[in-house]
C-alpha positions as CSV (number, residue, x, y, z in Angstrom):
1,G,-0.1,-0.3,-0.2
2,T,0.8,4.1,0.1
3,Y,2.3,5.3,3.0
4,N,2.7,9.3,3.9
5,V,6.0,9.4,6.5
6,T,7.5,11.6,8.0
7,G,11.4,12.0,9.0
8,T,12.9,13.8,11.8
9,L,16.2,14.1,11.2
10,E,18.3,12.8,14.4
11,T,21.8,12.9,13.2
12,N,23.9,14.6,10.1
13,T,27.7,14.0,10.0
14,C,27.9,15.1,6.2
15,G,26.9,18.6,6.2
16,S,24.4,21.6,5.3
17,G,25.4,20.5,1.8
18,L,24.0,16.8,2.1
19,G,20.5,19.0,1.6
20,A,19.0,16.9,4.5
21,P,15.3,18.6,5.4
22,N,13.8,18.3,8.7
23,P,11.3,17.2,8.6
24,W,11.4,14.8,5.9
25,T,7.9,13.9,4.7
26,F,7.4,11.7,1.5
27,T,5.6,8.5,0.5
28,T,6.5,5.3,0.0
29,Q,5.2,2.5,-1.3
30,M,5.4,-1.1,1.1
31,S,4.0,-4.6,-0.2
32,E,4.8,-8.2,0.8
33,D,5.1,-11.1,-1.1
34,G,5.4,-14.2,1.5
35,A,8.1,-13.0,4.3
36,V,9.5,-10.7,1.8
37,L,8.5,-6.7,2.5
38,Y,9.8,-4.0,-0.5
39,W,10.0,-1.0,0.3
40,E,10.5,1.9,-2.6
41,I,9.9,5.8,-1.9
42,S,8.1,7.4,-5.3
43,G,10.8,8.2,-7.4
44,G,13.3,6.3,-5.8
45,T,14.7,2.3,-5.7
46,E,13.0,-0.5,-4.5
47,L,14.5,-2.3,-1.5
48,Y,13.5,-5.8,-0.2
49,S,14.7,-8.0,2.1
50,T,13.2,-11.1,4.1
51,M,11.3,-9.9,7.2
52,S,12.7,-11.3,10.9
53,S,9.0,-11.6,11.7
54,A,5.8,-11.0,10.4
55,T,6.3,-7.1,12.1
56,Q,10.4,-6.5,12.0
57,V,12.6,-6.2,8.8
58,S,15.9,-4.6,8.4
59,I,16.9,-3.7,4.7
60,T,20.2,-2.6,4.1
61,S,21.5,-1.6,0.2
62,V,24.8,-0.7,-0.9
63,S,25.7,1.2,-4.3
64,T,29.3,2.4,-5.1
65,T,29.3,5.2,-8.1
66,N,32.1,7.3,-9.0
67,V,31.0,10.3,-8.9
68,D,33.9,12.4,-10.4
69,G,32.2,14.0,-13.8
70,A,34.1,12.6,-16.9
71,D,37.2,15.2,-17.8
72,A,38.3,14.6,-21.4
73,G,35.6,10.8,-21.2
74,I,37.9,9.9,-18.4
75,Q,36.4,9.3,-14.7
76,G,38.2,11.2,-11.8
77,P,39.7,9.3,-9.1
78,C,36.4,9.4,-6.6
79,D,34.3,6.0,-6.4
80,L,31.7,7.0,-4.1
81,Q,30.0,4.1,-1.8
82,S,26.4,5.0,-0.3
83,T,25.0,2.5,2.1
84,T,20.7,2.3,3.3
85,A,20.0,0.6,6.0
86,L,16.2,0.5,6.8
87,D,15.0,-0.7,10.4
88,L,11.1,-1.1,10.7
89,N,8.4,-1.9,13.0
90,L,5.1,-2.5,11.2
91,S,1.7,-2.3,13.5
92,A,-0.3,-5.7,13.3
93,G,-2.8,-6.3,10.4
94,S,-2.8,-6.8,6.9
95,P,-1.9,-4.1,6.0
96,P,-0.3,-2.5,8.5
97,A,-2.3,0.9,9.4
98,T,1.1,2.3,10.8
99,F,4.7,1.8,10.9
100,T,7.7,3.1,13.1
101,G,11.4,2.8,12.3
102,T,14.9,4.6,11.3
103,I,16.6,4.9,7.9
104,T,20.1,6.0,7.9
105,Y,22.5,6.9,4.9
106,T,26.3,6.1,5.0
107,F,28.6,8.0,2.6
108,E,32.1,7.0,2.3
109,A,35.1,6.6,-0.3
110,A,34.7,3.3,-1.9
111,V,37.5,0.4,-0.4
112,G,39.0,-2.2,-2.8
113,V,36.8,-0.8,-6.0
114,S,40.4,1.2,-7.4
115,S,43.4,1.5,-5.7
116,A,43.2,5.4,-7.0
117,T,40.1,6.4,-5.0
118,N,39.8,10.3,-3.7
119,C,37.6,11.6,-3.2
120,T,39.1,14.8,-1.0
121,D,37.3,17.1,-3.8
122,Q,33.6,15.8,-2.9
123,L,34.2,17.8,0.7
124,S,32.6,21.4,1.5
125,A,36.2,22.4,2.2
126,S,37.0,21.7,-1.9
127,G,33.7,22.9,-3.1
128,G,32.2,19.3,-2.4
129,T,29.0,18.4,-0.4
130,Y,30.3,16.5,2.5
131,D,31.8,18.3,5.4
132,T,33.5,15.2,6.1
133,L,34.1,11.3,4.5
134,P,32.7,8.7,5.7
135,C,29.5,10.4,7.3
136,T,25.8,9.2,7.8
137,A,22.9,11.4,8.0
138,S,20.1,9.3,10.3
139,Y,16.0,9.6,10.6
140,S,14.1,8.5,12.8
141,L,10.5,7.5,10.7
142,A,6.8,7.2,11.4
143,G,4.3,6.4,8.2
144,M,0.6,6.0,8.1
145,H,-1.5,4.2,5.5
146,Q,-3.7,6.2,3.5
């Protein structure tokens, strides 16, 4: 089903360049297929994982992207790894009427992707987004079924 969600920023070690809103309001789609819960923020990437119980799920997604633009057709040296960790407690019922939880985003220079990974140009001191790397932004979440 569709859920209206409000996120309250709990921590942000990445700095203001991340543009982390507080509060953060959005819509998400959630569905279950057996013991698997699917989660997708409108316009975002789908996350899914096996539920640990009928009312709890933890989902972690990791992606690595070269965030330096191509200069003369060659990507820059920053492979940035972003990790999304979602922990939800669902109310009883099908579909659940409400949920609470946390979502944490972690950003860091990827290790082992390239021996030349260098993300200093992504730091705010160099005009980038992040005050420091690695860094995290974490929200407490409350959702209600539409």
